[in-house]
DSSP file (Angstrom, degrees, kcal/mol; ACC not computed):
  #  RESIDUE AA STRUCTURE BP1 BP2  ACC     N-H-->O    O-->H-N    N-H-->O    O-->H-N    TCO  KAPPA ALPHA  PHI   PSI    X-CA   Y-CA   Z-CA
    1    1 A X              0   0    0      0, 0.0     2,-0.2     0, 0.0     4,-0.1   0.000 360.0 360.0 360.0 140.1  -20.3   14.2   -4.7
    2    2 A X        -     0   0    0      2,-0.3     4,-0.1     1,-0.1     7,-0.0  -0.618 360.0-121.8 -93.5 155.8  -18.0   11.5   -6.0
    3    3 A X  S    S+     0   0    0     -2,-0.2     2,-0.3     2,-0.1    -1,-0.1   0.788 103.9  45.1 -66.6 -24.9  -17.2   10.9   -9.7
    4    4 A X  S    S-     0   0    0      1,-0.1    -2,-0.3     2,-0.0     0, 0.0  -0.818 100.6 -98.1-114.0 158.0  -18.6    7.4   -9.2
    5    5 A X     >  -     0   0    0     -2,-0.3     4,-2.4     1,-0.1     5,-0.2  -0.274  31.2-113.1 -70.2 160.2  -21.8    6.5   -7.4
    6    6 A X  H  > S+     0   0    0      1,-0.2     4,-2.5     2,-0.2     5,-0.2   0.882 119.0  54.8 -59.7 -38.6  -21.7    5.3   -3.8
    7    7 A X  H  > S+     0   0    0      2,-0.2     4,-2.2     1,-0.2    -1,-0.2   0.903 108.4  48.1 -62.8 -41.5  -22.8    1.8   -4.9
    8    8 A X  H  > S+     0   0    0      2,-0.2     4,-1.8     1,-0.2    -2,-0.2   0.929 111.5  50.1 -64.9 -44.7  -19.9    1.6   -7.4
    9    9 A X  H  X S+     0   0    0     -4,-2.4     4,-0.5     1,-0.2    -2,-0.2   0.907 112.1  47.6 -60.5 -42.7  -17.4    2.7   -4.7
   10   10 A X  H >< S+     0   0    0     -4,-2.5     3,-0.6     1,-0.2    -1,-0.2   0.898 112.8  48.7 -65.5 -40.6  -18.8    0.1   -2.3
   11   11 A X  H 3< S+     0   0    0     -4,-2.2    -1,-0.2     1,-0.2    -2,-0.2   0.781 119.6  37.8 -70.4 -26.4  -18.6   -2.7   -4.9
   12   12 A X  H 3< S+     0   0    0     -4,-1.8    -1,-0.2    -5,-0.2    -2,-0.2   0.273  84.8 127.6-111.0  10.0  -15.1   -1.8   -5.9
   13   13 A X    <<  -     0   0    0     -3,-0.6     2,-0.2    -4,-0.5    -3,-0.0  -0.373  63.5-111.4 -68.5 144.7  -13.5   -0.9   -2.6
   14   14 A X        -     0   0    0     -2,-0.1     2,-0.2     1,-0.1    -1,-0.1  -0.525  30.0-136.8 -73.7 142.7  -10.3   -2.6   -1.6
   15   15 A X     >  -     0   0    0     -2,-0.2     4,-2.2     1,-0.1     5,-0.2  -0.499  25.7-105.9 -91.3 167.6  -10.6   -5.1    1.3
   16   16 A X  H  > S+     0   0    0      1,-0.2     4,-2.4     2,-0.2     5,-0.2   0.890 124.4  51.9 -57.6 -39.5   -8.1   -5.4    4.1
   17   17 A X  H  > S+     0   0    0      2,-0.2     4,-2.9     1,-0.2     5,-0.2   0.897 105.7  53.7 -67.1 -39.8   -6.8   -8.6    2.5
   18   18 A X  H  > S+     0   0    0      1,-0.2     4,-2.5     2,-0.2    -1,-0.2   0.934 112.0  45.3 -56.9 -46.3   -6.4   -6.8   -0.9
   19   19 A X  H  X S+     0   0    0     -4,-2.2     4,-2.6     2,-0.2     5,-0.2   0.906 112.7  49.9 -65.5 -42.1   -4.2   -4.2    0.8
   20   20 A X  H  X S+     0   0    0     -4,-2.4     4,-2.5     2,-0.2    -2,-0.2   0.922 113.2  46.5 -62.7 -43.8   -2.2   -6.8    2.8
   21   21 A X  H  X S+     0   0    0     -4,-2.9     4,-2.6     2,-0.2    -2,-0.2   0.911 112.8  50.0 -64.3 -42.4   -1.6   -8.8   -0.4
   22   22 A X  H  X S+     0   0    0     -4,-2.5     4,-2.4    -5,-0.2    -2,-0.2   0.924 112.8  45.7 -62.4 -46.3   -0.6   -5.7   -2.3
   23   23 A X  H  X S+     0   0    0     -4,-2.6     4,-2.3     2,-0.2     5,-0.2   0.918 113.4  49.5 -64.6 -44.0    1.8   -4.5    0.4
   24   24 A X  H  X S+     0   0    0     -4,-2.5     4,-2.9    -5,-0.2    -2,-0.2   0.916 112.2  48.3 -61.8 -43.6    3.4   -8.0    0.7
   25   25 A X  H  X S+     0   0    0     -4,-2.6     4,-2.1     1,-0.2    -1,-0.2   0.915 110.7  50.7 -63.1 -43.8    3.8   -8.3   -3.0
   26   26 A X  H  < S+     0   0    0     -4,-2.4    -1,-0.2    -5,-0.2    -2,-0.2   0.903 115.9  41.7 -62.1 -41.3    5.4   -4.9   -3.3
   27   27 A X  H >< S+     0   0    0     -4,-2.3     3,-1.1     1,-0.2    -2,-0.2   0.909 112.6  53.3 -73.0 -42.0    7.9   -5.7   -0.5
   28   28 A X  H 3< S+     0   0    0     -4,-2.9    -2,-0.2     1,-0.3    -1,-0.2   0.864 117.1  36.9 -62.3 -37.3    8.6   -9.2   -1.7
   29   29 A X  T 3< S+     0   0    0     -4,-2.1    -1,-0.3    -5,-0.2    -2,-0.2   0.233  89.2 121.7-102.9  13.6    9.5   -8.1   -5.2
   30   30 A X  S <  S-     0   0    0     -3,-1.1     5,-0.1    -4,-0.1    -3,-0.1  -0.439  75.2 -94.1 -71.9 148.3   11.3   -4.9   -4.3
   31   31 A X    >   -     0   0    0      1,-0.1     3,-2.0    -2,-0.1     4,-0.5  -0.280  38.7-109.2 -57.8 151.7   14.9   -4.5   -5.4
   32   32 A X  G >> S+     0   0    0      1,-0.3     3,-1.8     2,-0.2     4,-0.8   0.826 115.1  66.2 -55.7 -34.8   17.3   -5.5   -2.7
   33   33 A X  G 34 S+     0   0    0      1,-0.3     9,-0.4     2,-0.2    -1,-0.3   0.735  91.5  63.5 -64.8 -18.9   18.4   -1.9   -2.0
   34   34 A X  G <4 S+     0   0    0     -3,-2.0    -1,-0.3     1,-0.2    -2,-0.2   0.750 104.3  47.5 -72.5 -21.6   14.9   -1.2   -0.7
   35   35 A X  T <4 S+     0   0    0     -3,-1.8     2,-0.5    -4,-0.5    -1,-0.2   0.608  85.6 103.6 -92.6 -14.1   15.6   -3.7    2.1
   36   36 A X    ><  -     0   0    0     -4,-0.8     3,-2.2     1,-0.2     6,-0.4  -0.572  68.5-144.3 -71.4 119.9   19.0   -2.3    3.0
   37   37 A X  T 3  S+     0   0    0     -2,-0.5    -1,-0.2     1,-0.3    -4,-0.0   0.703  98.9  51.4 -62.4 -17.8   18.5   -0.2    6.2
   38   38 A X  T 3  S+     0   0    0      4,-0.1    -1,-0.3     5,-0.0     2,-0.1   0.422  88.3 107.3 -96.7   1.2   21.1    2.3    5.0
   39   39 A X  S <> S-     0   0    0     -3,-2.2     4,-1.9    -6,-0.2     5,-0.2  -0.365  80.3-115.2 -78.6 159.7   19.5    2.9    1.6
   40   40 A X  H  > S+     0   0    0      1,-0.2     4,-2.9     2,-0.2     5,-0.3   0.922 114.1  51.3 -60.0 -46.5   17.7    6.0    0.7
   41   41 A X  H  > S+     0   0    0      1,-0.2     4,-2.5     2,-0.2    -1,-0.2   0.906 109.8  50.0 -60.9 -39.0   14.3    4.3    0.3
   42   42 A X  H  4 S+     0   0    0     -9,-0.4    -1,-0.2    -6,-0.4    -2,-0.2   0.881 116.6  42.0 -65.8 -36.2   14.6    2.6    3.7
   43   43 A X  H  < S+     0   0    0     -4,-1.9    -2,-0.2     1,-0.1    -1,-0.2   0.902 130.8  22.4 -74.3 -41.6   15.4    6.0    5.3
   44   44 A X  H  < S-     0   0    0     -4,-2.9    -2,-0.2     1,-0.2    -3,-0.2   0.437 111.8-104.9-114.1  -1.6   12.9    8.2    3.5
   45   45 A X     <  -     0   0    0     -4,-2.5    -1,-0.2    -5,-0.3    -2,-0.1  -0.018   8.9-113.9  99.0 159.3   10.2    5.8    2.4
   46   46 A X        -     0   0    0      2,-0.4    -1,-0.1    -4,-0.1     3,-0.1   0.381  58.9 -98.7-109.6  -0.9    9.1    4.1   -0.8
   47   47 A X  S    S+     0   0    0      1,-0.2     2,-0.6    -6,-0.1    -2,-0.0   0.287  96.8 107.4  96.2 -10.3    5.7    5.9   -1.2
   48   48 A X        -     0   0    0    -25,-0.0     2,-0.6   -22,-0.0    -2,-0.4  -0.912  46.7-177.0-103.4 117.0    3.9    2.9    0.3
   49   49 A X    >>  -     0   0    0     -2,-0.6     3,-1.2     1,-0.2     4,-0.6  -0.911  14.5-165.2-119.4 103.8    2.7    3.6    3.8
   50   50 A X  G >4 S+     0   0    0     -2,-0.6     3,-1.5     1,-0.3     4,-0.4   0.884  90.3  55.6 -53.8 -43.1    1.1    0.6    5.5
   51   51 A X  G >4 S+     0   0    0      1,-0.3     3,-0.7     2,-0.2    -1,-0.3   0.740  94.2  68.1 -66.9 -22.5   -0.4    2.9    8.2
   52   52 A X  G <4 S+     0   0    0     -3,-1.2    -1,-0.3     1,-0.2    -2,-0.2   0.747 105.5  42.7 -67.0 -21.3   -2.1    5.1    5.7
   53   53 A X  G << S+     0   0    0     -3,-1.5     2,-0.4    -4,-0.6    -1,-0.2   0.478 110.0  62.2-102.5  -3.9   -4.4    2.2    4.8
   54   54 A X    <   -     0   0    0     -3,-0.7     2,-0.3    -4,-0.4    -1,-0.1  -0.973  67.4-140.4-131.8 135.9   -5.2    0.9    8.3
   55   55 A X              0   0    0     -2,-0.4    -3,-0.0     1,-0.1    -2,-0.0  -0.684 360.0 360.0 -87.2 145.6   -6.9    2.5   11.3
   56   56 A X              0   0    0     -2,-0.3    -1,-0.1    -5,-0.1    -5,-0.0   0.387 360.0 360.0-110.8 360.0   -5.4    1.7   14.7
């Protein structure tokens, strides 16, 4: 059982576009050191995993 009803979950579920927009926004406005390939976040991750939200 979910804390919310199935109908609520379906009505409030994120779409693929919502996720794409969220990821793009997070990357676009990330501090420059997140884009540096030698930085700690680039090596070990920022906590945002695109593949976690998408089936292949």
